[in-house]
FIKOLZA-1660 file (N, C-alpha, C; in steps of 0.1 Angstrom, whole numbers, plus 5000, padded with zeros to 4 digits):
% residues 165
   i   px   py   pz ch aa at
   1 8900 3282 3556  A  M  N
   1 8912 3276 3554  A  M CA
   1 8911 3261 3555  A  M  C
   2 8916 3254 3546  A  T  N
   2 8915 3239 3546  A  T CA
   2 8927 3233 3554  A  T  C
   3 8924 3221 3559  A  A  N
   3 8935 3215 3566  A  A CA
   3 8947 3212 3556  A  A  C
   4 8959 3214 3561  A  S  N
   4 8970 3211 3552  A  S CA
   4 8971 3196 3549  A  S  C
   5 8978 3193 3539  A  K  N
   5 8979 3179 3535  A  K CA
   5 8986 3171 3546  A  K  C
   6 8996 3177 3552  A  D  N
   6 9003 3170 3563  A  D CA
   6 8993 3168 3575  A  D  C
   7 8985 3177 3579  A  T  N
   7 8976 3176 3590  A  T CA
   7 8965 3165 3586  A  T  C
   8 8960 3165 3574  A  R  N
   8 8951 3155 3570  A  R CA
   8 8957 3141 3571  A  R  C
   9 8969 3140 3566  A  E  N
   9 8976 3127 3566  A  E CA
   9 8979 3122 3581  A  E  C
  10 8982 3131 3590  A  K  N
  10 8984 3127 3604  A  K CA
  10 8971 3121 3609  A  K  C
  11 8960 3128 3607  A  A  N
  11 8947 3124 3612  A  A CA
  11 8943 3111 3606  A  A  C
  12 8945 3109 3593  A  R  N
  12 8942 3096 3586  A  R CA
  12 8950 3085 3591  A  R  C
  13 8963 3088 3594  A  A  N
  13 8972 3077 3599  A  A CA
  13 8967 3072 3612  A  A  C
  14 8963 3082 3621  A  I  N
  14 8957 3078 3634  A  I CA
  14 8945 3069 3632  A  I  C
  15 8936 3073 3623  A  L  N
  15 8924 3065 3621  A  L CA
  15 8927 3051 3616  A  L  C
  16 8937 3051 3607  A  Q  N
  16 8941 3038 3602  A  Q CA
  16 8947 3029 3613  A  Q  C
  17 8956 3034 3621  A  V  N
  17 8962 3027 3632  A  V CA
  17 8952 3022 3642  A  V  C
  18 8942 3030 3644  A  T  N
  18 8931 3026 3654  A  T CA
  18 8920 3017 3648  A  T  C
  19 8920 3016 3635  A  G  N
  19 8910 3008 3628  A  G CA
  19 8897 3015 3627  A  G  C
  20 8896 3028 3629  A  I  N
  20 8883 3035 3628  A  I CA
  20 8880 3038 3614  A  I  C
  21 8868 3033 3609  A  K  N
  21 8865 3034 3595  A  K CA
  21 8851 3042 3593  A  K  C
  22 8844 3045 3604  A  E  N
  22 8832 3052 3603  A  E CA
  22 8829 3060 3615  A  E  C
  23 8821 3070 3613  A  P  N
  23 8818 3079 3624  A  P CA
  23 8808 3073 3634  A  P  C
  24 8808 3077 3646  A  P  N
  24 8816 3087 3652  A  P CA
  24 8830 3082 3656  A  P  C
  25 8840 3090 3655  A  V  N
  25 8854 3086 3659  A  V CA
  25 8854 3086 3674  A  V  C
  26 8859 3075 3680  A  D  N
  26 8860 3074 3694  A  D CA
  26 8873 3081 3698  A  D  C
  27 8872 3093 3702  A  V  N
  27 8884 3101 3704  A  V CA
  27 8891 3096 3717  A  V  C
  28 8884 3091 3727  A  N  N
  28 8890 3085 3738  A  N CA
  28 8899 3073 3735  A  N  C
  29 8894 3065 3726  A  Q  N
  29 8901 3053 3721  A  Q CA
  29 8914 3058 3714  A  Q  C
  30 8913 3068 3706  A  V  N
  30 8925 3074 3699  A  V CA
  30 8935 3079 3710  A  V  C
  31 8930 3086 3720  A  A  N
  31 8939 3091 3730  A  A CA
  31 8946 3080 3738  A  A  C
  32 8938 3069 3741  A  E  N
  32 8944 3058 3748  A  E CA
  32 8954 3051 3740  A  E  C
  33 8952 3050 3727  A  R  N
  33 8961 3043 3718  A  R CA
  33 8975 3051 3717  A  R  C
  34 8974 3064 3719  A  L  N
  34 8986 3072 3720  A  L CA
  34 8992 3073 3734  A  L  C
  35 8986 3066 3743  A  G  N
  35 8991 3066 3757  A  G CA
  35 8986 3076 3766  A  G  C
  36 8975 3083 3762  A  F  N
  36 8969 3094 3770  A  F CA
  36 8957 3088 3778  A  F  C
  37 8956 3093 3790  A  K  N
  37 8944 3090 3798  A  K CA
  37 8936 3103 3798  A  K  C
  38 8923 3102 3794  A  V  N
  38 8914 3113 3794  A  V CA
  38 8907 3114 3807  A  V  C
  39 8908 3126 3814  A  L  N
  39 8903 3128 3827  A  L CA
  39 8893 3139 3827  A  L  C
  40 8880 3136 3829  A  P  N
  40 8870 3147 3831  A  P CA
  40 8874 3155 3844  A  P  C
  41 8873 3169 3843  A  F  N
  41 8876 3177 3854  A  F CA
  41 8868 3189 3854  A  F  C
  42 8865 3195 3866  A  D  N
  42 8857 3207 3867  A  D CA
  42 8866 3220 3866  A  D  C
  43 8870 3222 3853  A  F  N
  43 8878 3234 3850  A  F CA
  43 8868 3246 3850  A  F  C
  44 8874 3258 3851  A  P  N
  44 8866 3270 3848  A  P CA
  44 8860 3270 3834  A  P  C
  45 8849 3276 3832  A  D  N
  45 8843 3276 3819  A  D CA
  45 8852 3280 3807  A  D  C
  46 8862 3289 3810  A  D  N
  46 8870 3293 3799  A  D CA
  46 8882 3284 3796  A  D  C
  47 8882 3273 3803  A  T  N
  47 8893 3263 3800  A  T CA
  47 8886 3250 3795  A  T  C
  48 8889 3247 3782  A  S  N
  48 8883 3235 3776  A  S CA
  48 8891 3222 3779  A  S  C
  49 8904 3223 3779  A  A  N
  49 8912 3211 3781  A  A CA
  49 8926 3214 3784  A  A  C
  50 8933 3205 3791  A  V  N
  50 8947 3207 3794  A  V CA
  50 8954 3194 3791  A  V  C
  51 8965 3195 3784  A  L  N
  51 8974 3184 3781  A  L CA
  51 8986 3184 3790  A  L  C
  52 8989 3173 3796  A  L  N
  52 9000 3172 3805  A  L CA
  52 9008 3159 3802  A  L  C
  53 9021 3161 3801  A  I  N
  53 9030 3150 3799  A  I CA
  53 9041 3153 3810  A  I  C
  54 9042 3143 3819  A  D  N
  54 9053 3144 3829  A  D CA
  54 9059 3130 3830  A  D  C
  55 9071 3129 3824  A  G  N
  55 9077 3116 3824  A  G CA
  55 9069 3106 3815  A  G  C
  56 9065 3095 3821  A  N  N
  56 9057 3085 3814  A  N CA
  56 9042 3088 3815  A  N  C
  57 9038 3098 3823  A  V  N
  57 9024 3101 3825  A  V CA
  57 9019 3110 3814  A  V  C
  58 9009 3106 3807  A  R  N
  58 9003 3114 3797  A  R CA
  58 8988 3115 3799  A  R  C
  59 8983 3127 3801  A  S  N
  59 8969 3128 3803  A  S CA
  59 8964 3141 3797  A  S  C
  60 8951 3140 3794  A  I  N
  60 8943 3152 3789  A  I CA
  60 8932 3154 3799  A  I  C
  61 8932 3165 3805  A  G  N
  61 8921 3169 3814  A  G CA
  61 8911 3176 3805  A  G  C
  62 8898 3173 3806  A  V  N
  62 8888 3179 3797  A  V CA
  62 8877 3184 3806  A  V  C
  63 8872 3196 3803  A  N  N
  63 8862 3202 3811  A  N CA
  63 8848 3195 3810  A  N  C
  64 8845 3188 3821  A  R  N
  64 8833 3180 3822  A  R CA
  64 8820 3188 3821  A  R  C
  65 8821 3201 3824  A  R  N
  65 8810 3210 3823  A  R CA
  65 8806 3214 3809  A  R  C
  66 8815 3212 3800  A  H  N
  66 8812 3215 3786  A  H CA
  66 8803 3204 3779  A  H  C
  67 8796 3207 3769  A  A  N
  67 8788 3197 3761  A  A CA
  67 8797 3186 3756  A  A  C
  68 8792 3174 3755  A  L  N
  68 8800 3163 3751  A  L CA
  68 8807 3166 3737  A  L  C
  69 8800 3172 3728  A  V  N
  69 8806 3175 3715  A  V CA
  69 8818 3184 3716  A  V  C
  70 8817 3194 3726  A  R  N
  70 8828 3203 3728  A  R CA
  70 8840 3195 3735  A  R  C
  71 8837 3186 3744  A  Q  N
  71 8847 3178 3750  A  Q CA
  71 8855 3169 3740  A  Q  C
  72 8847 3163 3731  A  R  N
  72 8853 3155 3720  A  R CA
  72 8863 3163 3712  A  R  C
  73 8858 3175 3708  A  F  N
  73 8867 3184 3700  A  F CA
  73 8879 3189 3708  A  F  C
  74 8877 3192 3720  A  S  N
  74 8888 3196 3729  A  S CA
  74 8899 3186 3730  A  S  C
  75 8895 3173 3732  A  V  N
  75 8905 3162 3733  A  V CA
  75 8912 3161 3720  A  V  C
  76 8905 3161 3709  A  A  N
  76 8911 3159 3696  A  A CA
  76 8921 3171 3693  A  A  C
  77 8917 3183 3697  A  H  N
  77 8925 3195 3696  A  H CA
  77 8938 3193 3703  A  H  C
  78 8938 3189 3716  A  E  N
  78 8950 3187 3724  A  E CA
  78 8959 3176 3717  A  E  C
  79 8952 3165 3712  A  L  N
  79 8960 3155 3705  A  L CA
  79 8967 3161 3693  A  L  C
  80 8960 3170 3687  A  G  N
  80 8966 3177 3675  A  G CA
  80 8979 3185 3679  A  G  C
  81 8978 3192 3690  A  H  N
  81 8990 3199 3695  A  H CA
  81 9002 3189 3697  A  H  C
  82 8999 3178 3703  A  Y  N
  82 9009 3168 3705  A  Y CA
  82 9014 3162 3692  A  Y  C
  83 9006 3158 3684  A  L  N
  83 9010 3151 3671  A  L CA
  83 9016 3160 3661  A  L  C
  84 9013 3173 3662  A  C  N
  84 9019 3183 3653  A  C CA
  84 9032 3188 3658  A  C  C
  85 9036 3183 3670  A  G  N
  85 9049 3187 3676  A  G CA
  85 9050 3202 3679  A  G  C
  86 9039 3207 3685  A  H  N
  86 9039 3221 3688  A  H CA
  86 9047 3225 3700  A  H  C
  87 9049 3215 3709  A  E  N
  87 9056 3219 3721  A  E CA
  87 9067 3208 3724  A  E  C
  88 9076 3211 3732  A  D  N
  88 9085 3201 3738  A  D CA
  88 9078 3198 3751  A  D  C
  89 9071 3186 3751  A  F  N
  89 9063 3183 3763  A  F CA
  89 9071 3175 3773  A  F  C
  90 9084 3174 3772  A  S  N
  90 9092 3167 3782  A  S CA
  90 9090 3172 3796  A  S  C
  91 9091 3185 3798  A  D  N
  91 9090 3191 3811  A  D CA
  91 9079 3202 3812  A  D  C
  92 9072 3203 3801  A  E  N
  92 9062 3214 3801  A  E CA
  92 9048 3209 3799  A  E  C
  93 9038 3217 3801  A  Y  N
  93 9025 3213 3798  A  Y CA
  93 9018 3224 3791  A  Y  C
  94 9008 3220 3783  A  H  N
  94 9000 3230 3775  A  H CA
  94 8988 3234 3783  A  H  C
  95 8986 3246 3786  A  V  N
  95 8975 3251 3794  A  V CA
  95 8968 3262 3788  A  V  C
  96 8955 3263 3789  A  K  N
  96 8948 3275 3784  A  K CA
  96 8944 3283 3797  A  K  C
  97 8947 3296 3796  A  V  N
  97 8943 3305 3806  A  V CA
  97 8934 3315 3800  A  V  C
  98 8923 3318 3806  A  E  N
  98 8913 3328 3801  A  E CA
  98 8911 3325 3786  A  E  C
  99 8910 3313 3782  A  G  N
  99 8906 3309 3768  A  G CA
  99 8918 3310 3759  A  G  C
 100 8929 3314 3763  A  R  N
 100 8941 3316 3754  A  R CA
 100 8952 3306 3758  A  R  C
 101 8958 3300 3748  A  P  N
 101 8969 3291 3752  A  P CA
 101 8981 3299 3756  A  P  C
 102 8989 3293 3765  A  I  N
 102 9001 3300 3770  A  I CA
 102 9012 3298 3759  A  I  C
 103 9013 3287 3753  A  F  N
 103 9024 3285 3743  A  F CA
 103 9018 3286 3729  A  F  C
 104 9018 3298 3724  A  V  N
 104 9014 3299 3710  A  V CA
 104 9023 3309 3703  A  V  C
 105 9023 3308 3690  A  D  N
 105 9031 3318 3682  A  D CA
 105 9022 3330 3681  A  D  C
 106 9027 3341 3677  A  P  N
 106 9019 3354 3676  A  P CA
 106 9007 3353 3667  A  P  C
 107 9008 3344 3657  A  E  N
 107 8997 3344 3648  A  E CA
 107 8987 3332 3650  A  E  C
 108 8989 3326 3661  A  Y  N
 108 8980 3315 3665  A  Y CA
 108 8980 3303 3655  A  Y  C
 109 8991 3302 3648  A  R  N
 109 8992 3291 3638  A  R CA
 109 8991 3278 3644  A  R  C
 110 8996 3276 3656  A  Q  N
 110 8995 3263 3662  A  Q CA
 110 8981 3260 3666  A  Q  C
 111 8974 3270 3671  A  E  N
 111 8959 3268 3674  A  E CA
 111 8951 3264 3662  A  E  C
 112 8954 3271 3651  A  L  N
 112 8947 3268 3639  A  L CA
 112 8950 3254 3634  A  L  C
 113 8962 3250 3635  A  E  N
 113 8966 3237 3630  A  E CA
 113 8960 3226 3639  A  E  C
 114 8960 3228 3652  A  A  N
 114 8954 3219 3662  A  A CA
 114 8939 3218 3659  A  A  C
 115 8932 3229 3655  A  N  N
 115 8918 3228 3652  A  N CA
 115 8916 3221 3639  A  N  C
 116 8925 3223 3629  A  E  N
 116 8924 3216 3616  A  E CA
 116 8925 3201 3619  A  E  C
 117 8935 3197 3627  A  F  N
 117 8937 3183 3630  A  F CA
 117 8925 3177 3637  A  F  C
 118 8919 3184 3647  A  A  N
 118 8907 3179 3654  A  A CA
 118 8896 3177 3644  A  A  C
 119 8894 3187 3635  A  A  N
 119 8883 3186 3626  A  A CA
 119 8885 3174 3617  A  A  C
 120 8897 3172 3612  A  E  N
 120 8899 3161 3603  A  E CA
 120 8899 3147 3610  A  E  C
 121 8902 3147 3623  A  L  N
 121 8901 3135 3630  A  L CA
 121 8887 3131 3633  A  L  C
 122 8879 3141 3637  A  L  N
 122 8865 3138 3640  A  L CA
 122 8855 3138 3629  A  L  C
 123 8859 3145 3618  A  M  N
 123 8851 3146 3606  A  M CA
 123 8859 3144 3594  A  M  C
 124 8865 3132 3592  A  P  N
 124 8875 3130 3582  A  P CA
 124 8869 3132 3568  A  P  C
 125 8877 3138 3559  A  E  N
 125 8872 3142 3546  A  E CA
 125 8866 3130 3539  A  E  C
 126 8873 3118 3539  A  F  N
 126 8869 3107 3532  A  F CA
 126 8856 3101 3537  A  F  C
 127 8853 3102 3550  A  M  N
 127 8840 3098 3555  A  M CA
 127 8829 3108 3552  A  M  C
 128 8833 3121 3554  A  L  N
 128 8823 3131 3553  A  L CA
 128 8818 3133 3539  A  L  C
 129 8827 3132 3529  A  R  N
 129 8823 3133 3515  A  R CA
 129 8813 3122 3512  A  R  C
 130 8815 3110 3517  A  K  N
 130 8806 3098 3514  A  K CA
 130 8793 3101 3521  A  K  C
 131 8793 3105 3533  A  D  N
 131 8780 3108 3540  A  D CA
 131 8773 3120 3534  A  D  C
 132 8780 3130 3529  A  F  N
 132 8774 3141 3523  A  F CA
 132 8767 3137 3510  A  F  C
 133 8772 3127 3503  A  Q  N
 133 8765 3122 3491  A  Q CA
 133 8751 3116 3495  A  Q  C
 134 8751 3109 3506  A  K  N
 134 8738 3103 3511  A  K CA
 134 8729 3113 3518  A  K  C
 135 8734 3121 3527  A  I  N
 135 8726 3129 3535  A  I CA
 135 8724 3143 3530  A  I  C
 136 8733 3148 3522  A  G  N
 136 8732 3161 3517  A  G CA
 136 8736 3172 3527  A  G  C
 137 8731 3184 3526  A  L  N
 137 8734 3195 3535  A  L CA
 137 8725 3195 3547  A  L  C
 138 8722 3184 3553  A  D  N
 138 8714 3184 3565  A  D CA
 138 8725 3184 3576  A  D  C
 139 8729 3196 3580  A  V  N
 139 8740 3198 3590  A  V CA
 139 8736 3192 3603  A  V  C
 140 8723 3192 3607  A  T  N
 140 8719 3187 3620  A  T CA
 140 8721 3171 3620  A  T  C
 141 8718 3165 3609  A  A  N
 141 8719 3150 3608  A  A CA
 141 8734 3146 3608  A  A  C
 142 8742 3154 3600  A  L  N
 142 8756 3151 3599  A  L CA
 142 8763 3153 3613  A  L  C
 143 8760 3164 3619  A  A  N
 143 8766 3167 3632  A  A CA
 143 8762 3156 3642  A  A  C
 144 8750 3152 3642  A  K  N
 144 8746 3141 3651  A  K CA
 144 8753 3128 3648  A  K  C
 145 8755 3125 3635  A  K  N
 145 8762 3112 3632  A  K CA
 145 8776 3113 3636  A  K  C
 146 8783 3124 3635  A  Y  N
 146 8797 3125 3638  A  Y CA
 146 8799 3130 3652  A  Y  C
 147 8789 3132 3660  A  Q  N
 147 8789 3137 3674  A  Q CA
 147 8798 3149 3675  A  Q  C
 148 8795 3159 3667  A  V  N
 148 8802 3172 3668  A  V CA
 148 8792 3183 3668  A  V  C
 149 8796 3195 3671  A  S  N
 149 8786 3206 3671  A  S CA
 149 8782 3209 3657  A  S  C
 150 8771 3215 3655  A  E  N
 150 8767 3220 3642  A  E CA
 150 8777 3230 3636  A  E  C
 151 8782 3239 3645  A  Q  N
 151 8791 3249 3641  A  Q CA
 151 8804 3242 3636  A  Q  C
 152 8809 3232 3643  A  A  N
 152 8821 3225 3638  A  A CA
 152 8818 3218 3624  A  A  C
 153 8806 3213 3623  A  M  N
 153 8803 3206 3610  A  M CA
 153 8802 3216 3599  A  M  C
 154 8796 3228 3602  A  W  N
 154 8795 3238 3591  A  W CA
 154 8809 3242 3587  A  W  C
 155 8818 3245 3596  A  I  N
 155 8832 3249 3593  A  I CA
 155 8839 3238 3584  A  I  C
 156 8837 3226 3588  A  Q  N
 156 8844 3215 3580  A  Q CA
 156 8838 3214 3566  A  Q  C
 157 8825 3215 3565  A  L  N
 157 8818 3214 3552  A  L CA
 157 8823 3226 3543  A  L  C
 158 8824 3238 3549  A  I  N
 158 8829 3249 3541  A  I CA
 158 8843 3247 3537  A  I  C
 159 8851 3243 3547  A  N  N
 159 8866 3241 3544  A  N CA
 159 8868 3230 3533  A  N  C
 160 8859 3220 3532  A  L  N
 160 8860 3210 3522  A  L CA
 160 8853 3214 3509  A  L  C
 161 8847 3226 3509  A  G  N
 161 8840 3230 3496  A  G CA
 161 8827 3224 3494  A  G  C
 162 8821 3218 3505  A  L  N
 162 8808 3212 3503  A  L CA
 162 8796 3221 3507  A  L  C
 163 8799 3233 3513  A  A  N
 163 8789 3242 3516  A  A CA
 163 8795 3256 3515  A  A  C
 164 8787 3266 3515  A  G  N
 164 8791 3280 3515  A  G CA
 164 8792 3286 3501  A  G  C
 165 8801 3295 3500  A  D  N
 165 8803 3303 3487  A  D CA
 165 8803 3294 3475  A  D  C
% end
């Protein structure tokens, strides 16, 4: 499944506002620009990140025990929930319990959209296509350049039609 046009446009708009033009995308800078403080925390292994908005306080707690590439994706994922308007965050918070989000629709559409946003934010199509021209299908090199996992890179390359079938 490729990112929807709307999801890509949201991610590109954020990159434009923050002035980020090349990888790796500083996801903490993006979060700060949106008014979020990113806080490393010792969550259980099955909790990647937690988004909390309480009045004027905006924070994303991220599992410090996870690999840095996972933390980056988790922060971007939570920003995706926020920017895609998945929740009314005025008095609620988005929490994952036992690896599953509390506030999801039955088909996990919101989770998929947040993943699409995170992938497009961290591995933007316009950057990745350019680097793919230079580097080719060296997924290890691409993942290192974008500071994402090889699995995330493979998924994005397949979704953009640069690898796979």
